[in-house]
C-alpha positions in Angstrom: 21.4 -55.9 -108.3 22.0 -58.7 -105.8 18.3 -59.1 -105.4 17.8 -59.4 -109.2 20.4 -62.1 -109.3 18.8 -63.9 -106.4 15.4 -63.7 -108.2 16.9 -65.1 -111.4 18.5 -68.0 -109.4 15.1 -68.7 -107.8 13.3 -68.7 -111.1 16.0 -71.1 -112.6 15.5 -73.4 -109.6 11.7 -73.4 -110.2 12.2 -74.2 -113.9 14.5 -77.1 -112.9 11.9 -78.5 -110.6 9.2 -78.1 -113.2 11.4 -80.0 -115.8 12.0 -82.8 -113.3 8.3 -83.1 -112.6 7.5 -83.1 -116.3 10.1 -85.8 -116.9 8.5 -87.9 -114.2 5.1 -87.5 -115.8 6.5 -88.4 -119.2 8.1 -91.6 -117.9 4.8 -92.5 -116.2 3.0 -91.9 -119.5 5.5 -93.9 -121.4 4.8 -97.0 -119.3 1.1 -96.8 -120.3 1.5 -96.7 -124.0 2.1 -99.5 -126.5 5.6 -100.2 -127.8 4.9 -98.3 -131.1 4.8 -95.0 -129.2 8.0 -95.6 -127.3 10.2 -94.1 -130.1 8.1 -90.9 -130.1 8.4 -90.6 -126.3 12.2 -91.2 -126.5 12.4 -88.3 -129.0 10.3 -86.2 -126.6 12.7 -87.1 -123.7 15.7 -86.1 -125.8 14.1 -82.7 -126.4 13.4 -82.4 -122.7 16.9 -83.3 -121.8 18.3 -80.8 -124.3 16.1 -78.0 -122.8 17.2 -79.0 -119.3 20.8 -78.8 -120.2 20.3 -75.3 -121.6 18.9 -74.1 -118.3 21.4 -75.9 -116.2 19.5 -79.0 -115.2 21.0 -82.3 -114.4 
């Protein structure tokens, strides 16, 4: 049982790192697109932040 909990915690940690890396890539992409696309990217970031909050991200 403790091993299962540890495995779940490790998977959550991996997901958190994945989300942070994805967020970094989205910000880098945002800097390259014209202002017209900024609103779409902000909406995408809001979805990303909502997902991260559901899995315990920062």
